[in-house]
N, C-alpha and C positions, 0 to 999 in steps of 0.2 A: 739482588739475590737473598744479601738480608735484609732488606727494607720489609718494611709493616705492606701487607695490603690491605690497604682503607679501601670500604667501597667507595662509587661516587656519588656525591649528594644526593641526585634523586634518587636514590634507590636505597640510601640509609633509613634507617624507623626512628619518627621524629619520636621525643620523649613520653608525650602523650597517647599513645598507639601500641598496640599490643599484636605480635608477630602473630598469635593466635586465633583465626576468625573464630567470633562468638557463634555457640552452638543456637540453631533456630529451626524450627520445624517437627524440634521433637515430641511427641505424642505418647503419654504414658495410659495402657490400659486399664481400665476400671479394677479394682482390685478384687470384686466379684460381680456377677452378672445379673444379682440379684434382682435389682431395677427398684430401690426404698432408699429414702431419704436417710442422709447418714445422721443419726443423733451423737449427742456426745457425751462421752462417758464420764462417767462420777466420778467426782475426787475423791483419792483413796484417801485414808484416814493417815494422817502422822502418825509412826511406830511410837507406842509408850516410852519415854524414858529409862536406862533402865534404872535399877534403886542404888542409890550410891553407895559404894563398896570400894575397897581398897585398890591400888592397879595390880597388885601382884600381893597374892598371900602365900604367905609359906608354911611349911607344915616340917615336922621333926626331920622326915625323909628327904626333904627336900633343901633343908640348911646344911644337913648332912652333906649332899650330893654336891651342893655350892662348894661347901669349904675344901673338902676334897679335889674338886678342880680347881677352885683357886691354888692352894699347895701342890698341886701334880705342877698348873701351867708357873707357880714362882720358880717350882724345882727345873724345870726345863730350862727356864728362861734364865737363871742363874746359873746353870752347867752350859751353856753357852756361850755366855759372857765370860764365865771365867777360863772357860778352855781359848775364847779367843784373845784375853789378858796372856795367859800363858805362854802362847805363841807366841806376841809380841815381845815376851820378856825372853823366850828363848833365844828368839832371832836377835833383837838388843844386845845378847850377851856372846852370840856369836860372832858377830861382827865387832863387839870391843875386841876378843881373843883375838878375831882374826888384825885387825888393825895395830894392836902389840905385837904382832910376829912381825907384819910388816913391816914395824920401826924397827924392832932390833934386828931384824935381816938389812933394813934399808942404812940404820947407824954405822954397824962395824961389819962392813964388807969382807977385811983382812983376818978376821976372829973365826972364819969357819971351818 
């Protein structure tokens, strides 16, 4: 039941053959019916190279926007990181307080 079903050797494809037969007998109709000889198109001239200039040009307005955007990103990332650090510190402090309380309860069971 769980053994693989391997085809017998006479029906298994050989490594050099394909399971898909080649397409033969396809005849494409001509693109137009005007019976003229096709001419080769003239070569397209290469576009002129653009003049050498800086890749990025900053204007005073774009510098102001970039500085404001960078500041906003730094403030948001800093806020997220500080809040994660604060959450970790609060969790660690509460675990430490629980450990101290449990230790005091377990060391002196008669003094309650």
